[in-house]
C-alpha positions as CSV (number, residue, x, y, z in Angstrom):
1,X,123.1,105.1,105.5
2,X,120.8,102.5,104.0
3,X,122.0,99.4,102.1
4,X,120.6,97.0,99.6
5,X,121.0,93.6,101.2
6,X,121.3,90.6,99.0
7,X,121.3,87.2,100.7
8,X,121.0,83.6,99.9
9,X,119.6,80.5,101.4
10,X,122.3,77.9,102.2
11,X,121.9,75.9,99.0
12,X,121.9,78.8,96.6
13,X,124.5,79.0,93.8
14,X,127.3,81.4,95.0
15,X,128.1,82.6,91.5
16,X,124.5,83.5,91.0
17,X,124.5,85.4,94.2
18,X,127.6,87.4,93.1
19,X,125.9,88.2,89.7
20,X,122.7,89.3,91.4
21,X,124.6,91.5,94.0
22,X,126.6,93.2,91.2
23,X,123.6,93.8,88.9
24,X,121.3,95.1,91.7
25,X,124.0,97.3,93.1
26,X,124.8,98.8,89.7
27,X,121.2,99.4,88.6
28,X,119.9,100.9,91.9
29,X,123.1,102.8,92.7
30,X,123.1,101.9,96.4
31,X,125.8,100.1,98.4
32,X,125.2,96.4,98.6
33,X,125.8,94.2,101.6
34,X,125.5,90.5,101.9
35,X,123.5,88.7,104.5
36,X,123.3,85.1,105.5
37,X,119.8,83.6,105.4
38,X,118.3,80.4,106.8
39,X,116.8,77.7,104.6
40,X,113.2,77.9,103.7
41,X,112.2,74.3,104.5
42,X,109.4,75.7,106.7
43,X,107.7,76.9,103.6
44,X,107.6,73.4,101.9
45,X,104.2,72.3,100.6
46,X,104.3,68.5,100.1
47,X,101.2,68.5,98.0
48,X,102.8,70.7,95.5
49,X,106.5,69.7,96.0
50,X,107.3,73.4,96.1
51,X,107.9,76.2,98.6
52,X,105.4,78.9,99.4
53,X,106.8,82.3,98.6
54,X,104.4,84.2,100.9
55,X,105.8,82.5,104.1
56,X,109.4,83.2,102.8
57,X,108.6,86.9,102.4
58,X,107.1,87.0,105.9
59,X,110.4,85.4,107.2
60,X,112.5,87.9,105.3
61,X,110.4,90.8,106.7
62,X,111.3,89.6,110.2
63,X,115.0,89.2,109.4
64,X,115.4,92.4,107.4
65,X,118.3,94.5,108.9
66,X,117.4,97.8,110.4
67,X,119.7,99.6,108.0
68,X,118.3,97.9,104.9
69,X,116.8,99.9,102.1
70,X,115.7,96.5,100.7
71,X,116.5,92.8,101.2
72,X,116.6,90.5,98.2
73,X,116.9,86.8,98.8
74,X,118.1,84.1,96.4
75,X,117.1,80.5,96.7
76,X,117.3,77.3,94.7
77,X,113.9,76.3,95.9
78,X,111.0,76.2,93.4
79,X,108.5,78.8,94.6
80,X,104.7,79.2,94.2
81,X,101.8,81.3,95.3
82,X,98.4,79.6,95.7
83,X,96.9,81.0,92.5
84,X,99.9,80.2,90.2
85,X,101.7,77.0,89.3
86,X,105.0,78.7,90.0
87,X,106.7,82.0,90.4
88,X,110.2,83.0,89.3
89,X,110.2,85.4,92.2
90,X,108.0,87.4,94.6
91,X,108.2,90.8,96.2
92,X,106.3,93.2,98.4
93,X,105.1,95.9,96.1
94,X,106.6,99.1,97.6
95,X,107.9,97.0,100.5
96,X,111.3,96.0,101.8
97,X,111.7,92.4,100.8
98,X,111.8,90.1,97.7
99,X,112.9,86.6,96.8
100,X,113.9,85.0,93.6
101,X,114.1,81.3,92.8
102,X,116.9,79.9,90.6
103,X,115.1,76.6,90.1
104,X,113.4,77.4,86.8
105,X,116.1,79.7,85.5
106,X,118.4,76.8,84.7
107,X,118.4,75.3,81.2
108,X,118.5,71.8,82.9
109,X,115.0,72.4,84.3
110,X,113.7,72.3,80.7
111,X,115.8,69.3,79.7
112,X,118.5,71.3,78.0
113,X,122.2,71.4,78.3
114,X,123.5,73.7,81.1
115,X,124.5,77.2,80.0
116,X,126.1,79.2,82.9
117,X,126.0,82.5,81.0
118,X,122.2,82.2,80.2
119,X,121.5,81.1,83.8
120,X,123.4,84.0,85.4
121,X,121.8,86.5,83.0
122,X,118.3,85.2,83.9
123,X,119.1,85.5,87.6
124,X,120.2,89.1,87.2
125,X,117.0,90.0,85.2
126,X,114.7,88.3,87.8
127,X,116.5,90.1,90.6
128,X,116.1,93.5,88.9
129,X,112.4,92.7,88.3
130,X,111.6,91.8,91.9
131,X,113.7,94.6,93.4
132,X,111.9,97.0,91.1
133,X,108.6,95.8,92.7
134,X,110.0,96.7,96.1
135,X,110.6,100.2,94.8
136,X,107.0,100.4,93.7
137,X,107.4,99.6,90.0
138,X,104.6,97.5,88.4
139,X,104.7,95.3,85.3
140,X,105.7,97.2,82.2
141,X,104.1,96.7,78.7
142,X,107.6,97.1,77.1
143,X,108.5,93.4,76.6
144,X,112.3,94.1,76.7
145,X,112.1,96.0,80.1
146,X,113.2,94.1,83.2
147,X,109.8,95.0,84.7
148,X,107.9,93.2,81.9
149,X,105.7,90.3,83.2
150,X,107.3,86.9,82.6
151,X,105.0,83.9,82.7
152,X,107.6,81.6,81.1
153,X,111.3,81.4,80.7
154,X,111.2,82.7,77.1
155,X,109.7,85.9,78.5
156,X,112.7,86.3,80.7
157,X,115.1,85.6,77.8
158,X,113.4,88.4,75.8
159,X,114.1,91.0,78.5
160,X,117.3,93.0,79.0
161,X,118.9,93.3,82.4
162,X,117.9,97.0,82.7
163,X,114.8,99.2,83.0
164,X,113.2,100.9,80.0
165,X,113.3,104.7,80.0
166,X,109.8,105.0,81.4
167,X,110.5,102.6,84.4
168,X,113.9,104.2,85.0
169,X,112.2,107.6,85.2
170,X,109.6,106.3,87.6
171,X,112.3,104.8,89.7
172,X,114.3,108.0,89.7
173,X,111.2,110.1,90.6
174,X,110.4,107.7,93.4
175,X,113.9,108.0,94.9
176,X,113.7,111.8,94.9
177,X,110.3,111.6,96.7
178,X,111.7,109.3,99.4
């Protein structure tokens, strides 16, 4: 049997990890297991004061359990790829691993009062999005779909924590072909 693993780096918010685990398990219909992950200090870029998501994905690939269908990591660290200022998350398209960053999902990052409900909803949406990429889903033109491209926090807020009918059908077709 294959499992969806959801793990967190040591500093990650435990309640966000619980929300992500529940949403990913529900949406993908696979049993979820938790895995402990190391910190990502090795990926720190002092020039950017951020963490490279590519080295994080490489580490996750090496640590991915043999019985893992997918491994989704949750971190508090602010992530980037060289061509973008930041990323909310990053995944191997059609691969086994993904990571999401909670850093920019918090209201406080934008100078606003904390809102736990909004934060946890954003974390769930981003986890669905990145996990969707690991199942081969690409960005969707339907702005409410979890697979819609988000270049800012408002884009995430417009989404729902689910796939549109088209992406859900692609996901279902893909699981039958596996």
